[in-house]
C-alpha angles and dihedrals in degrees: 000000000000117000115231102177120029096189112042142129139211123211127204103199128202135165096268105017143038120205110204126195114194120197118194138151118280128218092271093047093259130124118286120195126198126178128199135167123218136182123245099240116112093254090051092049091050088053089051090052092049092049093050091048091051089055092052093244114172103175129043127185128194138171120255092243108177109283095324095093093060098074089049091048092049092056098041096042112114095020099068142020099261126204120191105197132197107250092221090062096058106041112158128226110291115257096031100084117146132125091249092049091048093052091047092048092051091048092049093050091048092048091059095042095248098132130091114202123218120246109267112187124220121279095260091054092046089054090050089051091054091053097045094045091051090050090050089052091052092048089052090047090052091052090052092050090049089054090051090049090054091050091055089051089053091049090055093046092250105143095186094135090059090065107024118059094212118034089194094054124112096269097041092045091053091051093049092049090050089053089051089052090057100260107136100159106124095209093051091046092049091054089065090072117118134202119349091352089074089074088065098054093121090054090045091055090057093044093049094052100104148130106259114182130186095264089053092052090049093051092045091052092048093051093047091051090049091051090051091050092050091048089054093048092048091050090051091051090050089056093045093050092050090048093049092050092049092049091048091052090050093050093047091050090055094050126073114250115265127215108264120244123216117233115262092224099072112180117247099230095074125175134202093249112129121227116273126254118318092233117137113270117257122256121255096261093046090048091050090051091050094049091046088069091066114099109254095018119107128177095274093051091045090054091052092049093049092047090056102041102019128222096270108086093179087089088073118058092213144355089261090058091052092049091048092048091050089047095231094118123084114270124246115231114153132152133169091359093304123116114220131181116350094198114156096225130219114315139155102323093197091055095043092049092051092047093049092048089051090048093054090052094044096056090059091067105100122235093006129137094242093050091049091048091051096050090044091057103032094067094064104022103034133251097278096052090043094052090049089052089052089052088052091053091049091053091049089051091049091054093054094041093054093041093052096029090232130137123246115286115211111225095193134237094279097051095103092047093048092057092062099024097144094050091047092053092047093048094047093048091050092053092049091049090052087058091056102263130129110224128200113185118205126170117244113245114234114253115259112237 
């Protein structure tokens, strides 16, 4: 088999140790193997880097083992061409499983160019990912605490959630704090309602008639304090994310533009679409402003999307490549002329979650293209498949928006019908005639102003 890299190494990474297999050229031009084991402390990883440099290694491959590959990547980045490989793609022969064999197997595959590395974004984007993912975790934690708060209200016969949409809103919060202070008079609690909730004071009196005991008050107070703490932490992360994006834009503006590199992990279902315009990628703030024009996408969602895919779309040859990498496009499994499962596969769960949440919000915008597309598909494919297809369309739009540095352009609810207008008219007329009607179709003349 042809040799692609003459000086390479494979790493089998664990929590406390890294087994390295270095392959170089021997004195007679043959293959020379050398194995060494290192610790995972920073000093040990620096020794690993020095050893690989002394051997003239140019390419290093490692498995994406949990979070353990990240410290190794941080130390080796910049000194070697690094490939982080999906472990399922490089399984060894069964029955020959040792750390030394794994490292040697990875090195052999890399030596012959048989490995595809995963896309690892630049350091600034990885830092942004850490911040946005932590904020997402806190938002999810807050939702869980709110659910626990609602359970305690149910235990004490307080049916506040049956009347108020948000039990952590201004009115509901004032009522809960009054209950904690010892005020259990339903009429007095209902008078704390604000805004449109004041029209439901009679319902609130019935909902606030409960049996609140001391343990319930204690649990309510604990949950409210936890919600306040999480709100404070989320606000701090919002500020830190905005600061990091502004600093990244400033640093990028001071540096000369570099030639973009394509990701090593190119999806298999390629298309003939050429890369988009070669214009410089937008800055973080500009990209957030562009994505904020998409229905269903607010600033927080835009920050999550950018943290996962970045603002530079030149890494992906086409929109289809991006959708395949994100695993929001239908899978391709065909054999003997038969098409089997079209499952999307396991992708970036942070990206998929943000896209699906944006899709659910987008279909609520009336007379919009995304809402029309959803209802067109949901009737025959189901709501879940339809919403995932909407998420796919949003990601395609993001690719073109960032590539061209253009805001979202609303196509309208009739866009899909206008593309096949003649066929739609013919099909509709045929159905009416089958019901026994005579149809005469005439275009409506535009009104004269």
